[in-house]
C-alpha positions in Angstrom: 0.0 0.0 0.0 1.4 3.3 -0.9 1.9 6.1 1.6 -1.0 8.2 0.5 -3.5 5.3 0.6 -2.2 4.2 4.0 -2.6 7.8 5.4 -6.1 8.0 4.1 -6.9 4.5 5.6 -5.6 5.6 9.0 -7.5 8.8 9.0 -10.7 7.0 8.1 -10.2 4.4 10.8 -9.6 7.2 13.3 -12.8 8.9 12.1 -14.7 5.7 12.8 -13.4 5.5 16.3 -14.5 9.1 16.9 -17.9 8.5 15.2 -18.4 5.5 17.5 -17.8 7.7 20.5 -14.8 5.8 21.7 -12.7 8.9 22.1 -15.2 10.6 24.4 -16.3 7.4 26.2 -12.7 6.5 27.1 -11.6 10.0 27.9 -9.1 9.6 24.9 -7.3 6.9 26.9 -5.1 5.3 24.2 -4.2 2.4 26.4 -7.9 1.6 27.0 -8.7 1.9 23.3 -5.8 -0.3 22.3 -6.8 -2.9 24.8 -10.4 -2.9 23.5 -9.1 -3.3 20.0 -7.0 -6.2 21.1 -10.0 -7.8 22.8 -12.0 -7.4 19.6 -9.2 -9.0 17.5 -9.1 -11.9 20.0 -12.9 -12.3 19.6 -12.7 -12.3 15.8 -10.0 -15.0 15.9 -11.8 -17.2 18.4 -14.5 -19.9 18.0 -17.3 -17.3 17.8 -15.5 -15.1 15.3 -17.9 -15.5 12.5 -20.8 -14.8 14.9 -19.1 -11.7 16.2 -18.4 -10.5 12.6 -22.1 -10.9 11.7 -23.3 -9.1 14.8 -20.8 -6.2 14.6 -21.3 -5.9 10.8 -25.1 -5.7 11.3 -24.7 -3.0 14.0 -22.4 -1.0 11.8 -24.6 -1.3 8.8 -27.6 -0.2 10.8 -25.7 2.8 12.3 -24.5 3.9 8.8 -28.1 3.6 7.5 -29.5 5.6 10.4 -26.9 8.3 10.0 -27.7 8.5 6.2 -31.4 8.7 6.9 -30.9 11.5 9.5 -28.6 13.4 7.2 -31.2 13.2 4.3 -34.0 14.3 6.6 -31.9 17.3 7.8 -31.1 18.3 4.2 -34.8 18.3 3.2 -36.1 20.4 6.1 -36.9 24.0 5.2 -35.0 26.8 7.0 -36.5 27.7 10.4 -35.6 31.4 10.4 -32.9 33.5 11.9 -34.1 33.3 15.5 -35.3 36.9 15.4 -39.1 37.4 15.8 -40.8 38.3 12.5 -37.7 37.4 10.4 -37.1 34.4 8.1 -33.9 32.9 6.7 -32.7 34.2 3.4 
């Protein structure tokens, strides 16, 4: 993998961690996050790995779909105004 693709991949993976709330939930504790990732890798390599993949993939898919739906709904809402009485958004 070339350097540019690797950099993009790392940025996207970091974005997923942020999107999942891991940074806030852990107080940005890198040791805790790394330990959780190691636990996840262990689960994926274990006897129940295929089950974990299915469950986690389903959760991820549902979250992405929910986010896309919320984004689409937000984009179709009309402006609500400027906050000043008697004025509307331009």
